N, C-alpha and C positions, 0 to 999 in steps of 0.2 A: 502465413503466420500472423495475419492482421487480427487483433482482438477487437471484438465489438463490445458495446456497453451492456448488452444483455447476456454476457458470458457465453456467447456462441462465437464461432469463427467461420470465415469463408472456407468453403470446401473445394474451391476451384483455384487455389493459389498456386498456379503452375510456376510462378516466378521464384518459389522457394529453392535456394541452392541445394544441390544434392547432398552436400556435407551436412546440412541441417534438416534434411527430411527425417532423420532419426529423431524421434521424439516420444515422450510419454504424455498421455492424456489423463487429466483428473476430471471425473464426472462429479459435478457439484450438487449435493443434496441439501444445501443450505447451511453448511457448517461455516462458522467464522474462521476456521482454520484451513479452508480449502486452498486459499492462495498461499498459505504458509507451506503446504505440501509442495506446491509448485516451486516455491523458492528453495526448499530443501533439495529437490531434485536438481535444480539448476546449479546448486552448490557443488554437485558432482560433475558439472560441466556437460550435462545432458539437457536438451531443451524440453520444456514442458508447457502445456497450456491447460487452462481450466475451461471446460465446456459444460453446458447444461446437461442435467441428468436425462433430458428428453432426447439427446443425440441418439440416433438410431444405430443399430449394428451395421447397416449398409453405409451410413455416413462415416462411421469409424473405419470401416473397411477401406473406404476411399482415402482416408487420411493415413492409413497403414502405420499406426503407432507401434512401437516396440513393446509397450505395456499399457495397461489401463489401471487407474486407481479410482476406487469408489470412495468418496469422502464421507465424513460423518454428517450428522444432521440432527435437527431438533425433534423429528417425528419418531413414532414407533411404527415398525413395519406392519403391525397388525391393525393399525388405525385405518378407519375408512378414509380414503383419499390420500393415504400416505404416498409419497413419490416413489415410483418404481422405475427401474431402467428396462430397456428392451431385453427380454430374456434370451434373444438370439445372440447376445454378446457372449454367452457362455460357450457358444459353438464356433466362435471365430478362430480358436486356436491361439489367441493372444493371451499372454500371462495377465492375470488380474489380481490385484490386492485390494481387499475391502477393509476400510478403516472404520471401526465402531459401527455406526449405522450401516455403512457399506458392507461390513462383514455380516451383519444380521440379515440384510437384504439378500446377500448371496446365499446364505443358509436357507432362508425361507423359499426363494425361487427355485432352489435345487432339491427341495423336498425335506429339508430339516425343519426344526421347530424353534421359535423364539417366544419367550414368555416374560412377563413382568418379574423381575428378580425379587426375591425375598428381602434382600438388602442391596440397595444401590451402592455403587462404588465410585467415589469422587476424590480426586487428588492422587497423591503418590502411592504406589503399591509395588511390592517386590514381585518380580517375574521369575517364576521357577520353570526352568527349561526341561522339557521332556524329550525333545528331539532337536539336537544342536546342529542339524544339517540345513542346507539351502537357506531359507529365510533367516534363520537364527545363527548362522555361522559367525563365530567370533563375537557373539553377544554373550556377555558374562551371565552366569547363573545368579539369580537373586538380584539382578540389576533393577534399578528404579524405573518404572514407566508411569505415565500420567493417565489416570482413568477418569472417565466422565460418562457414566451410563446407569440407567435404571432398568434396562432390559438385559437378558442374558440368553445365550444359546443353550437349550435344554436337550436337543437331539440333533446330531450331525447328519448331513446328507450322506448317501452311499458314496464310498470312495474317499471320504475325509477322515483325518485323524488329528488328534490333539498334539500341538507342538509345545505348548506352554500353558501354565495355569498360575493363578494367584490364590491367596488365602480365601478370597470370596468368589472367585470366578474359575470354574473348572475348565472352561474353553476360552482361555485368554488369547491363544494363537492357534490357528488351524490350517490344514493344507490338504489339497488333493494333488499330490506330487505329479501324478501322471498327466493331469490336465493343466497343471501349473496355475491352480487357483488357490489363493491364500487369503487369510483373514486375520486381523488383530483387533481385539476389543479395546485396546488402548490407543493413544495418539502418539506415534513415534515422531511426528513432525515438531512437537513442542519442545522447548529447551529443557523442560523438567524431565523428559524421558532420556535418561543418560545413555541408554543403548539404542536410541532411536535412529541416529545417523548411520550407525553400523547396519541396522536392519534395512534402512532405505537403500544404502549402497549395495547390499546383498540383492535386493529386488532389482535395482537398476542394472547392475553389472552382471551378477551371477545368474539371475533368473531370466532377465529380459535380453541379456547379451549386448548391452549398449556400449558405446565407446565415447570418450570425452571430446565431443565435437562442438559443444556450445561454448565458444570462447569469445573474448572481447574483440579480438582481431576479426573473427568471422562475422560478428554482428556489425562492426563498422563497415566492412566491405559490402555486406548485404544492404545496410541502410543507405549508403551512398548510391549504390546501384539502383535501389528502389526509388529513391528521391529523384534521381535523374530520369528514370523511366516514367515516373508519374508526372513530373513537372514539365519535362521537355524544355522548351525555350521560354516558358512563361515566367512571370515574376512572382516572388513570394514575399509576403509581409510577416515578419516575426515579432511576436509580443515578447519583448525582452524585459526580464525583471531583475536580472543580476544574480539570481540564485544558480545553483549548480545545474538545475534542469534546463532552464532557458539558455544559460551560457554554453552548456555542452551542445545544445541544439544549434545555437548560433555558429559555433565552430564547425559542427558537422555539416550544416547547410552551406556554410561558406566554402568548405572543402568540396562539396558536391556541385554547387551551382554558381559560386563566385559572386559576381556583380548582379546577378538576378535576385539576390537577397537584399532586402531592406529591413534593418532592425529598427524597431520603434519602441522607445521607452515611454510609457504613459505614467507621468508623475501624478498619481491620484490623491496624494496627500496622506496616504496611510503607510508610507515607508518609515524605516527606522532613521534615527538621527544621522544626517550627513550622507546617507546612502545614495540618493539621486545624483548628487554631484560626483561622488566617488565612482559610481558606475559609468557615467558618460565619459569621464576622463580616462578611466581604465581601458575601455573598449576602443576609444578613438586614438589615444596616444600610445598605448602599449600593444594592443592587439591589431590596430590598424583596420578595424571593422567600423565603418560609419554608423552612427546612431542618431536617429531623429528624436530629439528630446521634446515631448509634448507636455506642457504644463497645464494640468487640468484639475488642480486641487479644489477650487471653488465649485466646479461642476459636480465632482463626486461627493463633496460634502453636502451639497444641496439634495442630491438624489437619495441620500440615506437620512436626511433630516427627519427626526421624530420616529424613526424606525427602531424598534427594540427586538423584534423577532430575528434570531440568527439566520434562519433559512432565507427570510426576506432580504436581509442584508446581503447575503451571498448572491442571491439571484439578481438583485438590483445592480450590484457592482459588476457582476458578470455581463449583464445586458449593456451596461454603460460602457464597459470595455469594448465590446463589439461595436457599439455605436460610434465610439471615438475612432476605432480602426476604419470603419466604413467612411466616415467623414474625412479623415486624414488621407485615406487611399485615393479619394477623389482629387486631393491636392497633389499627392506624390505619385499616383499610379498612372495607368490602371494596374491593379493586382488581381490575379486569379486565385491565389492560394493564401490562406492564413496558416502559419505554422505555430504550434503550441507545444510546450514541454509537458504535456500530459503523461503521467506515469500509470503503470498498472494498478497500484493501490488507489489512485484517483478514480479510475474507471470502476473498480470494484465497489468502493465506498459510495459512489454516486449512482450505482445501478438501481433502477426503480424496483427491482425484485424479479425473481423468476416466478411468473404466474402461469399455472397450468391452464391452458386454454379451455379445457373441459370442465374442471372443477372450480377454477378461479382461485385455487389455493396459493397463498404466498409462501414461497420456500425460503427466501433469504430476505433479511430485513434491511431496509434502507437506513443508513446511519446519518449521512449528511451530504449535501451537495457541494462539489468543488466548483469554483467559478470556471475552471477549464472545461467542465463537462455539464454540470447541472444548470448553469446560467445561460447557455446558448439560446438565443431566440429562434423561433421557427422560421423567420424570414431572413436568416443569415445569408449574406451576399457572397461570402467566400466559400470555396471548397477548403476542407481542412487537410493539413499535412501534420501528422503526429508520429514521427519516427520512433519516439521513445516510449510510446504507450504500452509496449510489451515488456518494459523493464521495471525492475524494482530499484529503489533508490541506491542501494549499494552497487548495482550493476551500472547505473548511470555514472557513478563516481569512477568506476573502472574505465568506462568509455571516455570520460573526460580526461583522465590521465593518459590514456592511449593516444588521444589526438592532440595532446599538448596543452591542456588547460592548466593554468597555474594552481598550485596547491591551496592558495588562500581562497579560491572559489570552489575547488573540488571538495574541500572539507568544511565549507560553510554550513552552518546549521540550516535545516529546512525552515522556510518562511512561507506562510500561507499566502495564496494569491490575493485575498482581500486584505492582507496585511494587518495593521493594528486595529482595523475596523472590527475584527472578531476577537480582539483581545481587550476591547472595551465592552464590558457587559452592559446591555441596555443601550440607551441613546448615545450617539456620537456627537461631541461638540469640539470646537477648536481648543477650548480649555482642557478638556479631558485628553485630547490627542497630544497636547504639549506636555502634560503631566506624564502620560505613559511613555512618550518618547524619551524623556529625561530619565525616568526610572529604568526603562529597558536598557538605556546606554550604560547606566551604572552596573547592571547585571553583567552585560557582555564585557565591559571594561575590566571589571574586577576578576572575573574568571580567567580572562586573558592574562592579566598581570600575575595571577597565581599559577600560570602555566597549566590551567585545567580546562581550557576551552574545548579540547578534543576528548575530554573525559565524558562529555554529555552528548546525547543525540540532539536535544534542544534545551536551551536555557533562556527564559524570558520572563517578562512581567505581565501581569493582568491587572486591569483597573476595575474595581467593583463600583456599582452605581449607588453606593451608600456612603454615609459619613459616620465617623465615630468620634467620641470625645477623647481628647488628649491634653497633655500639658507640656508647654515648651516655654522656657524663660519665665517661669512662674505665672504664665498666662494660660488660660483655657483655650484649647483649639478644637475645631470641629472640621475635620478634614477626611480625605479619602484614604481607604486602605489599599495597599498594593499586595497582590498575591505573587509569590515567586513560584515558578514552575520549572523544575529541572528534572529531566527524565533520561533514562538509559534505554536504548533499544538497538536492534539490529537493522530493522527496516521500516519502523514506524507503524507496522501493523499491530504489534503488541508492544507495550512499554511498561517500565517499572519506574517508580519515583526514585531518584538518586539519593543515596545516603551521603549527604553533603556534610563535611566537617563543620562543627558548630561555629568555629572561629570564622569560617568563610561566610556563613549565614549572618553572623553578627556584624561583620565588616560591611556586607552588602546592605543590611538593614540600617546600620548607622549612616552610611553614605546617602541612602535614599531619603531618609527622614531629614537629614541635614542639608542635602543639596537640591532636593526637589520640592519646590513650593507647592503646597496643597495636599501633602501627604503626612500623616502622623502615625501610621501603623503599617507594619509589614508582617505577613503571615506566609506559611509554607504549605504547599499542596502536596499531600502524601497519598494521592490516589493513583493507582496503576490503570493501564488500559489493557483489557477491560477491567473494571466496569466503566470507568470514565474514558474520555478521549483525551488526546494530548492537548489539543486546543480546548478552550472553555466554550466556544461557540462553533 
């Protein structure tokens, strides 16, 4: 079950418990929604993994999945060099669901025809059901589904029939019932597809015959067992940040290996106001887990001095983190393993791309590096332990609750590893850090006072490297603007800007301008993800 950064998986993982050998596989053709498909399947309490489209039929046979899903993708199946799956997949006898590009590829490889559509179809569309059985059981007629395609199926392969259509697409859902091969031109995994979850459940339970075995309890048992088996009697150093990811990992590792774990908190100077002191006190006094508090603010500030490129910031901070770990391990160690709270979205967003070794074609686009993944130096002296890297954020929270993590940490907003360093656009200085810390505190303090903290996935401030003219006390000012970023999301993979009450925005703006020296303007970011990202860098 171990996921790799190139979207492939070990095929020899005999340690996987029998209860979780039941799984579905998503073959990734470069869609930004591939991981969202995996998350939707996991919501049905069935395990799923995303693999490269190059995974062979023989490799899939070894994994023995209950079903296979072919993702969407940016290519056209008739393009030269378009990514194709192993055609032997169709003969495995395993149910297959093709989504958008995946459906078109299925049609093409099985003898049908795909052509450029006269009219593309993007956004919401009513789905008219012609056959309400199997895949479309309990999916309402004329339900809304999300379309995003410029190609269409013009001729079905032998044995296939149409299950549903839209006003613009005659083959919106298709099936070869006998071979259990299905295709949909829309994206059932996105929230805009109102009947999407029902369709996915039909495929998972009715067609693939799965049972709900992917539970929090099963994961915790497996993770503890795997850590003990991997680590043995060796010592582990954990990079503790105080967020739900590293805190859950600390509790999990402490349960698995006890005193073999050393938690180290690196105070790099990019944390939020008061957090370093709160974190150390909480773990040592309330949780009784010792924490080594390393004060390295000046060191990290020096390493990013003059750096404005966001990728360079992340990489430098990531490298320096590891260097500090190495140095401190010589003092406290020796340690054989470094534990990190890397999550599945971190791995996916940091993936360098699926590159076809024959054509050199890039299938998925790199978005940004996470310090947990993209910043690791080649001469890393530790072996990595990353028990959470197969989980989405909401799954981590469930694990945290299961092992007794306090709610104040379980429901804490995500905070990036590089911290405020990537919420200051451009060069980082002590002055800008102090301004941003104080502005960010106002945001968090005010939404907490209003009882709205848990209404948002994230809520924070961003400092822009420009100054604007203002007037305060009948005097001209020339100060920084602060951007407010409040978003709603389920897992951070996609997000929408939050429709915040105007009076709350007004209160936050007034407090920042009056309480934070060096700021005279506050603006609100109304960009969703995509096209933007949640963080500005």
